[in-house]
C-alpha positions in Angstrom: 110.7 129.0 99.6 110.2 126.3 97.0 106.9 124.8 96.1 105.6 121.9 98.2 106.6 118.5 96.8 104.2 115.8 96.1 104.6 112.7 98.4 103.6 109.4 96.9 101.4 106.8 98.5 103.0 104.4 100.9 103.4 100.8 100.0 101.4 97.8 101.3 102.0 94.1 101.0 100.7 93.1 97.5 102.0 96.3 95.8 103.1 96.0 92.2 106.8 97.3 91.5 108.0 98.0 88.0 111.6 97.0 87.4 113.3 99.3 84.9 116.7 99.4 83.3 117.6 103.0 82.8 121.3 102.6 82.1 123.3 99.4 81.9 121.3 96.3 80.9 122.6 94.2 83.8 119.7 91.7 83.9 120.6 90.4 80.4 124.3 90.0 81.5 123.7 88.5 84.8 120.2 87.1 84.7 120.6 84.9 87.7 121.7 87.9 89.8 118.6 89.8 88.6 116.3 86.9 89.5 117.8 86.4 93.0 117.2 90.2 93.7 113.7 90.1 92.5 112.9 87.0 94.6 114.5 88.4 97.7 112.8 91.8 97.3 109.4 90.1 96.8 110.0 87.8 99.7 111.0 90.4 102.2 108.0 92.9 101.5 105.4 90.9 100.0 105.4 92.9 96.7 105.2 91.8 93.2 108.0 92.9 90.7 106.9 93.1 87.0 109.2 93.9 84.1 108.6 96.7 81.5 108.9 96.0 77.9 112.8 96.5 77.6 113.9 95.7 81.3 115.5 92.4 80.3 116.6 93.5 76.8 120.1 92.8 75.6 122.6 95.2 77.2 124.2 96.4 73.9 120.6 97.0 72.5 119.7 99.1 75.6 123.0 101.2 75.3 121.9 102.0 71.7 118.3 102.8 72.6 118.0 105.4 75.4 114.5 106.3 74.1 113.4 102.8 74.8 114.7 103.0 78.4 112.9 106.4 78.9 109.7 105.0 77.4 109.7 102.1 79.9 110.0 104.8 82.7 107.2 106.8 81.4 105.0 103.8 81.0 105.7 102.7 84.5 104.8 106.2 86.0 101.6 106.4 83.9 100.3 102.8 84.4 97.8 102.9 87.4 98.4 99.3 88.1 102.0 100.0 89.0 102.4 101.2 92.7 106.2 101.8 92.7 109.2 101.7 90.5 112.8 100.4 91.2 115.9 100.3 89.1 117.5 97.0 88.2 121.0 98.4 88.5 123.1 101.7 87.8 125.4 102.3 85.0 126.8 105.5 83.5 124.7 107.0 80.7 121.1 107.4 82.0 121.8 111.1 81.3 121.1 110.2 77.6 117.3 109.7 78.7 116.8 113.3 79.6 115.6 114.5 76.1 112.8 111.7 76.1 111.5 112.3 79.6 108.1 113.9 80.0 108.2 115.6 83.4 104.4 116.2 83.4 103.8 112.5 83.3 106.0 112.1 86.5 104.2 115.0 88.2 100.8 113.8 87.4 101.4 110.2 88.5 103.5 110.4 91.7 104.6 107.0 92.9 107.6 105.7 94.8 110.8 105.6 92.6 114.0 104.1 94.0 117.6 103.5 92.9 121.0 104.9 93.5 124.3 105.5 91.6 123.6 106.6 88.0 119.9 106.7 89.0 120.9 110.2 90.4 119.9 111.5 87.0 116.2 110.3 87.2 116.2 111.5 90.9 116.9 115.0 89.9 114.2 114.7 87.0 111.6 113.6 89.8 112.8 116.6 91.9 112.3 119.0 88.9 108.8 117.5 88.3 108.0 118.2 91.9 107.7 114.7 93.5 109.6 113.0 96.3 111.9 110.0 95.3 114.2 107.6 97.2 118.0 107.1 97.0 118.3 103.5 97.9 119.0 99.9 96.8 118.4 98.5 93.4 117.3 95.0 92.5 120.8 93.7 91.6 122.9 95.8 93.9 121.1 95.8 97.2 118.2 93.3 97.1 120.5 90.6 95.5 122.7 90.6 98.4 124.8 87.3 98.7 123.5 85.1 101.4 120.3 87.2 102.2 119.4 90.7 102.9 120.9 93.0 105.4 118.4 93.8 108.3 119.7 97.3 108.4 118.6 97.9 104.8 115.4 96.1 105.1 114.4 98.1 108.2 115.2 101.3 106.5 113.1 100.4 103.4 110.2 99.4 105.5 110.4 102.5 107.7 110.6 104.9 104.8 108.4 103.4 102.0 105.7 101.3 104.0 104.9 103.7 106.8 103.4 107.2 106.7 104.7 108.1 110.2 107.6 110.5 110.7 110.9 108.7 109.8 112.8 110.0 112.8 116.4 109.3 113.6 118.8 107.8 111.2 120.6 105.1 113.2 124.1 104.3 112.3 124.7 100.7 111.1 126.6 98.9 114.0 126.8 95.4 112.5 129.8 95.9 110.1 129.8 96.8 106.4 131.2 95.4 103.2 132.2 96.4 99.6 133.7 93.0 98.8 133.0 91.9 95.3 131.9 88.3 94.8 132.0 87.4 91.0 128.3 87.5 89.8 129.2 84.9 87.1 129.7 82.3 89.7 126.1 81.1 90.9 127.9 79.2 93.7 128.8 82.4 95.3 125.3 83.7 95.6 124.8 81.9 99.0 128.2 83.0 100.3 128.0 86.1 102.6 130.4 88.9 101.8 133.2 89.6 104.2 132.4 92.4 106.7 134.6 95.2 107.9 134.5 96.5 111.4 131.9 99.2 112.1 133.1 102.7 111.2 131.5 105.5 113.3 130.1 108.4 111.5 132.4 111.6 111.8 130.8 115.0 112.7 133.7 117.1 111.2 132.4 120.6 111.5 129.4 122.4 113.0 127.6 123.4 116.1 123.9 123.4 117.1 121.0 122.3 114.9 120.7 122.8 111.1 117.6 121.8 109.1 117.3 121.5 105.4 115.7 119.4 102.6 117.7 116.3 101.4 119.0 116.4 97.9 122.2 114.9 96.3 123.3 111.5 95.0 126.4 109.9 93.4 129.1 112.6 93.3 130.4 111.8 89.8 126.8 111.8 88.3 126.0 115.2 89.9 129.1 116.5 88.3 127.9 115.4 84.9 124.5 117.0 85.4 125.6 120.6 86.0 124.1 122.8 83.4 121.3 120.3 82.3 117.7 121.1 82.6 117.2 119.1 85.7 120.0 120.8 87.7 118.3 122.3 90.8 117.7 126.1 90.9 119.2 128.4 93.5 116.0 128.3 95.7 116.3 124.5 96.0 119.9 124.7 97.0 119.2 127.5 99.4 117.2 125.1 101.9 119.1 121.8 101.2 121.1 119.4 103.1 123.5 117.9 100.4 124.1 114.3 100.6 127.0 112.8 98.4 128.8 109.6 97.9 131.3 108.4 95.4 130.9 105.3 93.1 132.7 101.9 93.0 135.1 103.5 90.5 136.9 105.0 93.6 137.2 108.6 92.5 140.5 109.8 93.6 140.4 112.4 96.5 142.1 115.1 94.3 139.2 114.7 91.7 136.8 114.8 94.6 138.3 118.0 95.7 138.1 119.6 92.2 134.4 118.6 91.9 133.7 120.3 95.2 135.3 123.4 93.7 133.0 123.1 90.8 129.9 123.1 93.1 131.5 126.1 94.9 131.8 127.9 91.5 128.1 127.5 90.6 127.0 128.8 93.9 125.8 125.6 95.5 128.0 125.4 98.7 127.2 129.0 99.9 123.4 128.1 99.9 123.3 124.7 101.5 122.6 124.0 105.2 124.8 120.9 105.5 126.7 118.1 104.0 126.3 114.3 104.5 129.1 112.3 102.9 128.7 108.4 102.5 131.5 106.0 102.9 133.6 106.4 99.7 132.8 103.6 97.3 135.3 101.2 95.6 138.6 99.8 96.8 139.9 103.0 98.2 143.6 102.6 98.7 144.4 101.7 102.3 140.9 103.0 103.2 142.2 106.6 103.1 138.9 108.2 104.0 140.7 111.0 105.7 141.9 112.3 102.4 138.2 112.9 101.3 137.6 114.6 104.6 140.6 116.8 104.1 139.3 117.8 100.8 135.9 118.7 102.2 137.5 120.9 104.9 140.0 122.6 102.4 137.2 123.5 99.9 134.2 124.2 102.2 135.9 125.7 105.3 139.4 127.1 104.1 138.8 128.2 100.6 135.0 129.1 100.8 135.1 130.3 104.4 131.9 128.3 105.3 132.9 127.2 108.7 129.3 127.1 110.1 128.2 124.4 107.5 127.9 121.0 109.4 129.8 118.1 107.7 129.1 114.4 108.6 131.2 111.7 106.9 131.4 108.0 106.6 127.7 107.4 106.6 125.9 104.3 105.4 124.4 105.3 102.1 125.4 104.8 98.4 128.0 102.5 97.3 128.4 100.7 100.6 126.4 97.9 102.1 124.2 97.9 104.0 122.7 101.2 103.0 120.1 103.5 104.4 117.3 105.0 102.2 117.3 108.8 101.8 114.3 110.6 100.5 114.7 113.6 98.2 113.1 116.7 99.2 112.2 115.6 102.8 113.3 117.7 105.8 116.4 116.6 107.6 117.9 117.8 110.8 121.6 117.7 111.8 122.1 118.1 115.6 125.8 118.6 115.9 125.8 118.8 119.6 123.8 115.5 120.2 125.5 114.0 117.1 122.3 112.9 115.7 120.6 113.1 112.3 116.8 112.9 112.0 114.4 113.0 109.1 111.7 115.2 110.7 108.7 114.3 108.5 107.1 111.4 106.7 108.2 110.8 103.0 104.9 108.9 101.9 101.1 109.4 102.7 98.3 107.0 103.4 
C-alpha cells in the first residue's frame, strides 16, 4: 500500500490562481485567446488569475529557457498568496523541466494544480511528491471555449475543486461534443460556437463486477516519453491503479497506440492495474475509427497479455475532447461493470 497522498484545500470564490506556461508559450502567440480564457475562468468561478514572471514571455524565449518555466512553477507553489495553479496551454517539451523541479517544494506547499496534455509530466511530478493534482482544462484550451463555457466542464470543475464532498458518479456528457478547430488568429471567431457531434456513449468493452483503484494516467504519448524518468510511478503505485489514458490532437495512429500499450506491458504496468479508462481519441481521426483503438486495447490487454478480467471503458469525456471532465490523480475510483457506472468514491480536496 502506498503512502497517503496530501489533498489540497478546496477553492472558494476570491481564490487566487497562478497561470503558468510550462511548455509552449501560447499566450504570447495568441494573447487574445489567453485573455478570453482568463476572463471566462474568472467569471465562471469568481477567482482571480495572476501571471507568474514568465507566463506571458515570448514563445521562442520560453522554449530556450526551461529553467525559467520551472522557476515559475516553484514560485507558484511556494507563494502562500496563491491558492491554485493552472496551465495556460500544453505543448511537447515540459519534460525538460524535470531537472529543475524541487519536489520538496511541491510536497510542502500542496495546492490545486490543473492542466492536461503535456502537463502529464508535471502531474507525475506531483504524484511523486505525494500530492493530489487534477487532469482538466487549461486556460487557452478549455476555459477559452468559443462562445462561452460548456456547462458539463463547469459542473465538473465546481464539483471537484470547490467542494470537499465525495465526488461521486461521473456522468457521461449527453449534450454532444466537439473537436472542431476554429482559427485562434481570427478574433471574430471567438464568439462562434464550435460545431457539435452527436453524443457517443461510453463503451464498457470488458469486465464484470466492481473494480476499485486510484486514478493515474494522462496523455498517452507523454506517458510514453516518461518511461524511465525519475517521476515514473513505482510498482506499488501501479498495483492499485485505475489507468486513464487519452491521445492528443496529433491523432496518434492506432498501430502506434498498440505499440505503446505493448511498451506498458513490457515494463509491468498492465499486469498490475485494476482497470483502464480511455478518453475519446484526440485529433481528426480518419472516419472516426475509434474501433481501431479499441481493437488494439483488446489485442494487447486481453489476447497478448491474457488479462481478461481488467475492465476497459472507452470513448470517455476527458482529455483532447470538449467538453471534458476533471480527473483527480491518486483518488479512489470505482468501475461497476454490471451497472455500467464509474464513481469517484472520495473527495479530492479538503476544507
